[in-house]
Structure formats: structure tokens, C-alpha cells
N, C-alpha and C positions, 0 to 999 in steps of 0.2 A: 481304761479306755471305754468310751461310751458308744453304744450302738443305737442308731435311730431307725424308726420305721420310715416308710416311703415319704409320707407327708412331712414329717419332721426334717428328714434329710434334705428334701427338695427346698423347703423354706430356709433351712440353715445355710445352704449353698447360696441362695439368693440374698439372704441378709448379709453374709460375710462379703459377697461381691459388692453390695450396695455401700458397705463401709470401707471398701478397697483393702480388705484384709486377705492376703494370700492364704490359700488353704489347699489341703489335699483331701481326696475322697476315695473310698473303696466301697463298692456297691455289689451286693450278691446277685446271682443269676435271676432270682425271682423279683428283684428290685423292692424287697420288703425289709431289708436290713442293710444298714450302711454305717460307715465311719466317715465323719466329716470333721476335720481338725484344722484349726489355724496353724499355719506352718511353724510359727514360733512357739507353739505349744506341743509339738511332736516330741515324745520321749524316745530317744534313739535306743534305749534299753528295751523298749516294748515294740517299736515299729521302725524299720529302716526302709528307705525307698530311694530310687534313682530313676527318674523319668527323663530320658534323653539328656543325661548328664547333669540334671538338676535334682538335688535331694540332700539328704543328711548322711549319705554314705558314699565313699569312693570305691572304685573297683579294687578288689583284692584277689590274691591267688593262693592256692594251696602250697604248702611247702613242697619243694621239688622232689622230696623223697617219699611223698605220700601217694600210694597207688589208690586208684578209685575202684572200690568194690561196688558192683551194680547188678543186682539180681532181681528180676521181675517175675511176677506170677499173674499173667493176664487171665481174663476169663477163658474158659475152654472154648474150642471152636463151636461146640454144640450150644453153649450158653450164648455166644455172640450171634449165632445163626438164628436162635429163637427171637432175639431182639430185632435182628435184621429183617426177619420175615414179617414181624408186626409192622415195621415201617414200610416195607415193600408192598404188602397187601393193602395198606392204606393208600399207597400211590396208585396201585392198579384199580382201586375203587374211585380214584379221581379226587381224593381228599388232600393230596399234597403232591408237589412235583420236585421238591428238594427238602431233605431233612438232615440235620447234623446229629448223628447218632454217636453218643459217647459212652464210655465205660470207666470203671474204677479198677486200677491195676495195683495190686499189692507190690510194695517195693522194699527191698533190703539193701542198705548201703552203709558204708562207713562215714558218709557225709551227713551232718546234721542239717536241719532247715537253714540255720545260719551259714553253714559252710556252702550250701547250694546258692544262697544269695550272694555270698562273697565271690565265688568263682564264676558266676553266671556271665556269659557273654551274650547279653541281650539288651535291646533298646530300652525296655521297661523292666525294672526289678522291684519286687516288694517282699518284705519279710515281716510277719507278725508273730511275735514270740509265742511258742507252744501252739501255734495254730496253722500257719501256712507259709509257703514261699511260692512266688510266681516270677517267671523269667520270660516275659512275653515279647514276641517279635512283631505283634500286630497292633498298629495304631487304630484306635476306634474313631474318635472325633477330635479335630483341632479347630480352635477359633483364634483368628489373628486379624486385627485391623478390619473387623466387620465381616470377614470371610470365614465360612465354615467349610471344613473338608473332612472326608472319611476315606479310609484306606482298607477295604475288605480284603482279606487274605484267604484264598481258596485255591487249592491244587498243590500237591506235594509229590516230590520224587527224590530218590537218592541220587546224589551227584557222583556217579560211578564211572562215567566215561565222557569224552568230549561231546558225544551226541545226546547226553542226558537232558540238557536244556531244550533241545529241539524236540526230543521225544515228549517231554512234558507239554510243550506248546502245541504239539500236533495231536495230543490225546483228546479225542472227541468228547469223552465223558467229562474230563476235567474242564474242557472249554465250555461245555453246556452248563456245568455246575457254576462256573465262574460268572458266566453271562447272567444267570438267574439271580445270583447274589448282587451283582452290580445293579441290576434293575430294581431289586428290592431296596437297596441302600439309597438309590436315587429317589425312590418314592418316599422313603423315610425322611430324608433331608428336606424334601419338598414341604414337609409339615412345618418347618422352621426357617425356610430360606426361599429366596427367589433365584431365578436364573441357574437352576441346578443342572450341571453338565458333567460329563466324564472328561477329565483333564488328561489322564493317562490310562491306557487299558492293557491289562495283562503284562505287566513287567515282572521280571524275575529277580528275586532276592535270594542270597545264599546264607544259610545258617550253619554254624559250627556245632558239632556234637562230639561226644566221646567215641562214637563209632565212625565218624567221618561227616562230610557236609551233606546238608539237605537243600534242595531247591524248592522255593515256593513262589507262587504267582500272586500278585496284588494288583489293584487298580486304585486310581485316585479320582474322587468325585468331589466337586466343589460347588458352592453356591454363596449368595449374599444373604447373611443372616438378617431376619426381619428386624426392623428398627426397635420394636418394643421388647425384643429379647436380648439386646446388646449387653445388658447388665443383669440378666436372669439365667445364669448357667444351670441352675437347678432345673428350671423348666425345660431348657434345651436338652440336657442329658436324659432326664427321665422320659421325655417324649420319644427318645430313640431306643428305649429298652423294651425287651431284651435285644441284644445286638443281632442283626440279621445273619451275620456270618456263622453264628453258633446256634441258630434255630433253623430257619428254612423259609419256604414259601408255599402257600400263603402263611404268614407268620403265626397268626392266632390259632389256626387249626393245627398247624405243624407242631406248635408247643404242646398241644394236647396229645398228639401222637407220640412225641418224644417222651412225655411223662408216662405213658403206658408202656413204652418199649424199654426204657431204662430202669434197671432194678436197684437204683441207689439215688441218693439226694445230691445234687450238684453243689449246693451251698454257695460258696464264693467262686467256685470254678465257673468260668465263662461269664462272670460278672464283669464289671469295668472298674478301672482305677485311674486316677489322674490328678492333675494339679491345675489350679487357677491362680493367676497373678496379673494384676494390672490390665484386666480386660482380655487376657489371653489364656486359653485353655489347651491342655494337651492330655490325652487320655489313651488308654489301651484296653483291649479285650483280654481278660484274664485266662489265657491259654498257656500251655506249658506250665503245669501247676502241680504242686505236691502239698498235701495237707496231712496233719497228724490227727489220728482218731484212736482214742483209747490206747495210746502208746505205740501205735503202728503207723507207718508211712504209706500213703497211697498216691500214686501218680494218676491223674485223670486226663484222659485223651479221647479223641474221636475224629470223625471225618464226615464229609457230606455224602449222602446216599441219594441216588436217583433210581427210577424204575429200571434203568439199564445197568445198574451196578452189579458187579460180581462180588459176592460176599467174601470170598477168600481174599481177593485183592483189597477190599476194605478192611478186613481183619488184620492183614499184614501192614497196611498203612497205619493203623492205630499203634501197632507195636513199634514201627519206625519212629513214631513221635514220642515214645517213652525213652528219652535220652538225658544224659547228664550234659548240661549246657556249657561244655568246655571243648576246646580243640582236642583231637585225638592224640596229638603229640604232647599234650600235658598229662596224659594218663600215666606215663611211666616215670 
């Protein structure tokens, strides 16, 4: 499997689109390393994907007699607090007003990367042999019939009671965080589109996990893709990176703050993955992500921080997101 730098990947995406060759792409967080493969050349022994039902792998399930073992070793509270304070102090200094702080969580499970891919109940799934698996619920950018849209996901709560959804919608911190990201994505799309507007604001989606359901809020932002970019998906995608929902605002300065606060390398976590075919593009932010490093599995997760955030709440939200992507009743 070939990996390309930013310039090579961007040009390769444009060239394949110009030749009307369907392709898939996987781009890391720093947008300096990417896989770009014509769809008919993808080796299913090396890479499997299913993006909104389209790909080289169908959904599979574990044998009914297989119990899921899932043991995590998150950073200690003191480790997390140290990173949190770096972000919060930057905010108090006026350098950022929203940052997505993430961490690396050691994971022990009886599921392999391929098992996780097969059982994942997610809109977007990706497996790269001996490297990573991603089961993302978050659409990044779609292009269809000259229209471009983005769907930032920000705001999470456990679905534990009939009032959980209302509690999430009424949470002032979550509402402010979501509004900031929607504004950022609207500005990002304006670089490549006209008539950018919010089509739907803060709607709730329900995600299944082995511990029970999670609720998350998303918005839909749309615009008309600029005519000269209609057949240049590489230019479009790379103009939007890194994704606003996994960085913060203002984006450039917040990326610098994140780099100081996080004590690990994100690599492909919070990058983007997607598929182009016949002028249409569908892509996802690479969240809900497990990778393999020196024989050990790590689940990478995070959440948005504002100056009003409570560090313990944010710490527990990270842990909530470290889940096996299957219904709880499939556990036994």
C-alpha cells in the first residue's frame, strides 16, 4: 500500500477524478500522509471499508457465543488535568475559545482490529491490516450534484432516561460548543462554496455501544460548490483540513495549543476517510478509532473544551467514548 504526501495525494485525487476513476482516500490528522487508491485496485486482504453501505465488505457479526472482553487503561486524572490546564490557560489568555483535547487510551480486548471492523455498527467503517480500525459516526464533507455539505458532530451524553435528550439540548456548555463549531465549519465551507447556510441545527443521533446507547448532536451545513472545483476533490478536501470539529477555534492557533497539550501523536486518528465516484464524494472524520502500536491496542478519544468546562466532566466524557461499537445485547 502506497502512502503519499499532501501534494501528491491532492494531485492524485484530482487526476483520478479527471479520469472518472472511482477512488477511496484516507488522510492523517496533519494532512501530510495519505492513501489514495482506485476502488478497483483495493486489496481486501489489506484494506476493508464500508462508507454509508458502499465498499468492499458487508456487515458481519460475532458468533453468538463470544463474550466481548473490554478493559481500558485511560490516562490518570492528574495526567488529564495537566493537559486540560494547558488548554484552559490558553483560553483564559484569549488564544482559543474552543479546543478538542484528545488522549490515547490503552485497550485490552479479545477482539482483533478486523473483529472490530466486522461487528461495528457505524455509518463509516475502515480497517487497514496491522494498523488501525475506525468506526465513525461523523460525516465530514459530502458533494452531490454540485452541492457541498458538512455535518459537524459536537455534544455527547449517555442515553439513560427519557429526559436524556432534553438534558443534552439544554446543556449551555454543549450548546455553546456546538454553535462555535457550526460557525467555524460555515467559514471553512465558504472557501470552496457560495450560499453557505445552516440547513439543520443541533439534531440528535443515537449511537449503540456495548455499554448502552449514546446521544450526540450534529448540524447540517450546505453550500454550492464553486464551479472550478467541481472535478477537483483533492483541492476541496485539503482546503478543509484539519477538520474543525476535532481541532477548535480559531483553528490555526488552537492546533498549536492542542499539540502542546497532548502527549502523543494522533497519526490517522481525527484524519478523514472517504470515497469519490462519478462526481459525488462522501467522507467521514476518523473518530471512534483504535490503532495498533508495537503489538498493543490503543483507543483514541477526546472532546471539546471551553473556558467554562469542568475537567472531571470532560474526563468522564472521554471514557464514555471508549466503547465497543455493538449493541449491549450482543455482548452476551
